[in-house]
C-alpha positions as CSV (number, residue, x, y, z in Angstrom):
1,M,16.9,11.9,10.1
2,D,16.8,15.6,9.5
3,D,20.7,15.4,8.3
4,D,19.2,12.6,5.8
5,L,16.7,15.0,4.7
6,N,19.2,17.7,4.0
7,D,22.1,15.2,2.7
8,G,21.6,16.3,-1.4
9,R,23.4,13.0,-1.9
10,Q,21.6,10.9,0.2
11,G,18.2,12.2,-0.4
12,P,17.6,10.5,-3.9
13,E,19.2,7.6,-3.6
14,S,16.6,7.1,-0.3
15,V,13.4,8.3,-2.4
16,A,14.7,5.9,-4.9
17,A,14.9,2.8,-2.9
18,V,11.8,3.5,-1.5
19,L,9.9,3.8,-4.8
20,K,11.7,0.6,-5.8
21,V,10.3,-1.1,-2.5
22,F,6.8,0.0,-3.2
23,A,7.0,-1.1,-7.0
24,I,8.0,-4.7,-6.3
25,L,5.3,-4.7,-3.5
26,Q,2.7,-3.6,-6.0
27,A,4.2,-6.5,-8.5
28,L,3.9,-8.9,-5.8
29,S,-0.1,-7.8,-5.2
30,E,-0.8,-8.3,-8.9
31,R,0.5,-11.3,-9.7
32,S,1.2,-14.4,-7.0
33,E,4.2,-16.5,-7.0
34,T,6.4,-14.3,-9.0
35,G,10.0,-14.9,-10.3
36,I,12.9,-12.4,-9.8
37,S,13.1,-12.4,-14.0
38,D,9.5,-11.7,-14.4
39,L,10.1,-9.0,-11.6
40,S,12.9,-7.4,-13.1
41,V,11.8,-7.2,-16.9
42,R,8.3,-5.8,-15.7
43,L,10.0,-3.3,-13.8
44,A,12.8,-2.6,-15.5
45,M,15.3,-3.4,-12.8
46,P,18.4,-5.4,-12.3
47,K,18.0,-8.9,-11.6
48,A,20.8,-7.9,-8.6
49,T,18.6,-5.4,-7.3
50,V,15.1,-6.8,-7.3
51,Y,17.0,-10.1,-5.5
52,R,18.5,-7.6,-2.9
53,F,15.3,-6.0,-1.9
54,L,13.7,-9.2,-2.0
55,Q,15.7,-10.4,0.6
56,T,15.3,-7.7,2.7
57,M,11.5,-7.6,3.0
58,K,11.3,-11.5,3.1
59,T,13.7,-10.8,6.2
60,L,11.5,-8.5,7.6
61,G,8.3,-11.0,7.0
62,Y,6.5,-8.8,4.4
63,V,7.6,-11.0,1.2
64,R,7.9,-15.0,1.1
65,Q,9.2,-17.5,-0.7
66,E,8.3,-20.6,-1.7
67,S,10.4,-23.4,-0.6
68,D,10.5,-25.8,-3.7
69,S,11.3,-22.4,-6.1
70,E,12.4,-19.4,-7.0
71,R,8.7,-17.8,-6.4
72,Y,8.0,-14.9,-4.3
73,G,4.8,-13.8,-2.7
74,L,3.6,-11.1,-0.2
75,A,3.2,-12.6,3.4
76,M,0.8,-12.3,5.4
77,K,2.4,-10.0,7.6
78,T,1.9,-7.3,4.5
79,F,-1.9,-8.2,4.9
80,E,-1.7,-7.5,8.5
81,L,-0.2,-4.1,7.8
82,G,-3.5,-3.4,5.1
83,T,-5.8,-4.2,7.5
84,K,-4.7,-1.2,10.0
85,A,-5.5,0.8,7.1
86,L,-9.1,0.3,7.2
87,Q,-11.8,2.9,8.2
88,Y,-12.7,0.2,10.6
89,P,-10.0,-1.9,11.7
90,E,-11.9,-4.0,14.1
91,L,-14.2,-4.9,11.0
92,V,-12.5,-7.9,9.9
93,E,-12.1,-9.3,13.6
94,L,-16.0,-8.6,14.3
95,A,-16.9,-10.5,11.2
96,K,-14.6,-13.5,10.9
97,H,-16.5,-15.9,12.9
98,H,-20.2,-15.1,11.2
99,M,-18.1,-16.0,8.0
100,Q,-16.8,-19.2,9.3
101,M,-20.7,-19.6,10.6
102,L,-22.0,-18.8,7.1
103,A,-19.5,-20.9,5.3
104,D,-19.6,-24.2,7.6
105,A,-23.7,-23.4,7.1
106,T,-23.6,-23.2,3.1
107,G,-20.8,-24.8,2.1
108,E,-19.7,-21.9,-0.1
109,T,-17.3,-18.6,-0.7
110,V,-17.9,-15.9,1.8
111,H,-16.7,-12.5,1.1
112,L,-16.4,-9.3,3.0
113,G,-15.8,-6.4,1.0
114,T,-15.5,-2.8,1.3
115,L,-15.8,0.7,-0.7
116,I,-12.0,1.9,-2.6
117,D,-12.2,4.6,-4.9
118,S,-14.8,3.4,-7.4
119,E,-14.7,-0.3,-6.4
120,I,-15.3,-3.0,-3.9
121,I,-11.8,-4.7,-2.5
122,Y,-12.3,-8.1,-0.8
123,V,-10.7,-7.8,2.7
124,H,-11.7,-11.3,4.1
125,K,-12.7,-14.4,2.8
126,V,-13.6,-18.1,3.6
127,D,-13.4,-20.3,1.0
128,S,-15.9,-22.9,0.0
129,R,-15.6,-26.4,1.4
130,H,-16.1,-27.6,-2.2
131,T,-13.5,-28.1,-4.9
132,L,-15.5,-25.8,-7.1
133,G,-16.4,-22.4,-5.9
134,M,-15.5,-18.8,-6.9
135,Y,-12.2,-17.0,-7.9
136,S,-11.2,-14.8,-5.6
137,R,-8.5,-13.5,-3.3
138,V,-8.4,-11.3,-0.2
139,G,-6.9,-7.9,-1.7
140,R,-8.7,-8.3,-4.9
141,R,-11.0,-5.8,-6.4
142,A,-14.5,-6.0,-8.0
143,P,-16.9,-3.6,-9.8
144,L,-19.7,-2.0,-8.0
145,H,-22.6,-2.5,-10.6
146,C,-22.8,-6.0,-10.9
147,T,-21.5,-7.7,-7.6
148,A,-23.9,-8.3,-4.7
149,I,-21.8,-6.2,-2.1
150,G,-21.4,-3.5,-4.8
151,K,-25.0,-3.1,-4.7
152,V,-25.7,-3.0,-1.3
153,L,-23.2,-0.8,-0.2
154,M,-24.9,1.7,-3.1
155,A,-28.1,0.9,-2.3
156,W,-28.1,2.3,1.2
157,E,-25.3,5.0,0.4
158,H,-26.8,8.7,0.5
159,P,-27.7,9.9,-2.7
160,Q,-25.1,12.8,-3.3
161,R,-22.3,10.3,-2.0
162,R,-23.7,7.8,-4.0
163,D,-23.8,10.1,-7.3
164,R,-20.1,10.8,-7.1
165,V,-19.0,7.0,-6.1
166,L,-20.6,6.5,-9.5
167,D,-19.4,8.9,-11.5
168,G,-16.0,7.0,-11.1
169,A,-17.2,3.7,-12.0
170,T,-16.8,2.2,-15.2
171,F,-20.1,0.3,-16.3
172,T,-18.3,-2.5,-18.0
173,R,-20.3,-5.3,-19.1
174,Y,-18.6,-8.5,-18.1
175,R,-21.4,-10.8,-18.6
176,D,-25.2,-10.8,-20.9
177,K,-26.4,-10.2,-17.8
178,T,-24.1,-7.0,-16.6
179,I,-26.0,-4.0,-16.0
180,V,-24.0,-1.3,-18.1
181,D,-26.9,1.6,-18.2
182,R,-26.4,3.9,-14.7
183,G,-30.7,4.3,-14.9
184,E,-31.0,0.8,-15.2
185,Y,-28.8,0.1,-12.0
186,L,-30.2,2.9,-9.9
187,V,-33.7,1.2,-10.5
188,E,-32.0,-1.9,-9.6
189,L,-30.6,-0.5,-6.4
190,E,-34.1,0.9,-5.1
191,R,-35.1,-3.1,-6.2
192,V,-32.1,-4.2,-3.6
193,K,-33.0,-1.8,-1.0
194,A,-36.6,-2.5,-0.9
195,Q,-35.9,-6.2,-0.6
196,G,-33.3,-5.9,1.9
197,F,-30.6,-7.9,0.2
198,G,-28.4,-7.8,-3.3
199,E,-27.9,-10.2,-5.6
200,D,-25.4,-11.3,-8.4
201,R,-26.9,-13.2,-11.4
202,E,-24.1,-14.1,-13.0
203,E,-23.6,-10.6,-13.9
204,F,-19.8,-10.6,-13.6
205,D,-18.6,-14.4,-13.3
206,D,-19.9,-17.0,-15.6
207,H,-21.9,-19.7,-13.3
208,I,-21.9,-17.4,-10.2
209,R,-24.7,-16.3,-8.1
210,C,-24.2,-14.3,-4.8
211,L,-26.6,-13.0,-2.3
212,G,-25.3,-10.1,0.1
213,T,-26.5,-7.7,2.7
214,P,-24.7,-4.5,4.3
215,I,-22.7,-3.7,7.4
216,F,-23.3,-0.3,9.1
217,D,-21.6,1.9,11.4
218,R,-22.6,3.9,14.2
219,L,-24.0,6.7,12.2
220,N,-26.4,3.8,10.5
221,Q,-24.1,4.3,6.9
222,P,-23.5,1.6,4.9
223,I,-19.5,0.6,5.7
224,A,-19.0,-3.1,3.9
225,G,-21.0,-5.7,2.3
226,L,-21.1,-9.3,3.7
227,S,-21.6,-12.1,0.8
228,V,-22.1,-15.7,-0.1
229,S,-21.5,-17.1,-3.8
230,F,-22.4,-20.1,-5.3
231,P,-21.6,-22.1,-8.7
232,T,-25.5,-21.7,-10.1
233,F,-25.8,-25.4,-10.5
234,R,-25.7,-25.3,-6.3
235,Y,-28.0,-22.3,-6.0
236,D,-31.3,-23.5,-4.7
237,D,-33.9,-20.9,-5.0
238,A,-36.1,-22.4,-2.3
239,K,-33.1,-22.0,0.0
240,A,-32.3,-18.4,-1.1
241,A,-34.5,-16.8,1.7
242,S,-32.4,-19.0,4.7
243,V,-29.2,-17.6,3.3
244,V,-30.4,-14.4,3.3
245,A,-31.7,-14.5,6.7
246,M,-28.4,-15.8,8.2
247,L,-26.7,-13.1,6.5
248,Q,-29.2,-10.5,8.2
249,A,-28.5,-11.8,11.2
250,A,-24.5,-11.6,10.7
251,S,-24.9,-8.0,9.6
252,R,-27.2,-7.1,12.3
253,D,-24.3,-8.5,15.2
254,I,-21.5,-7.1,13.0
255,S,-23.2,-3.6,12.9
256,T,-24.6,-3.4,16.6
257,R,-20.5,-3.9,17.4
258,L,-20.0,-0.9,15.2
259,G,-22.0,1.0,17.0
260,C,-25.0,1.2,14.8
261,T,-28.1,2.0,16.9
262,V,-31.2,1.3,14.7
263,F,-30.5,-1.4,12.1
264,P,-31.5,-0.1,8.8
265,L,-33.0,-3.4,7.6
266,D,-35.1,-3.8,10.4
267,A,-36.7,-0.3,9.1
268,P,-39.3,-0.2,7.0
269,A,-38.9,0.4,3.1
270,G,-38.0,3.8,2.6
271,Q,-37.7,4.8,6.3
272,S,-33.9,3.4,6.6
């Protein structure tokens, strides 16, 4: 290794190869089932170079190729590698059963999300059993200010850290109901904390309602959010309380398994 690092001829080539590998992986993460020609244009690399790297990554199990086309995408091994970068690598494993039970009980899409920079990222998902549901994918980022998971992560966050996170957030208007004023958002977070769950009322995607609850670690701090997403025509206000109760029960068990000793949602409002 030291010889490679000190080799003036090999070093730059090795670095260039690494940069190309990660550029290809990044491009595949942004658009699934991508062809060699598209990657070549997007990355300004010769097709032969792109093909050579893709075949190597395919052999290693990090890239998959569609059997009936020349299109490529990320393989599950890449996701498995990414989950090891989670601060709590056991989080997805602890949440899987609860998420499946929630999906079975509601028939809707269930998401698990964590904070990354000043956004949330979906780290696990169970799809709706219906054809029409919320579009999403594991690895997709979403805003803090208009998603149920983003709201619960911020509502229970320490005020000083929350301010730092929100300083990096962009309050983009996605829909008519999106909250785009930081002051109004902070008022919304107070309401979320008081009621014990977060809501997305068609604020991010048209015709989608979401209910979410936070998950806490051994320090009783929010480290993830769990949500159920409904097309508005299947959302029933009369059943919302029972869905929230299921979300809170799931959150309580996952949090306890992560070492949470005083589940904040059980505490009186304002004393969590």
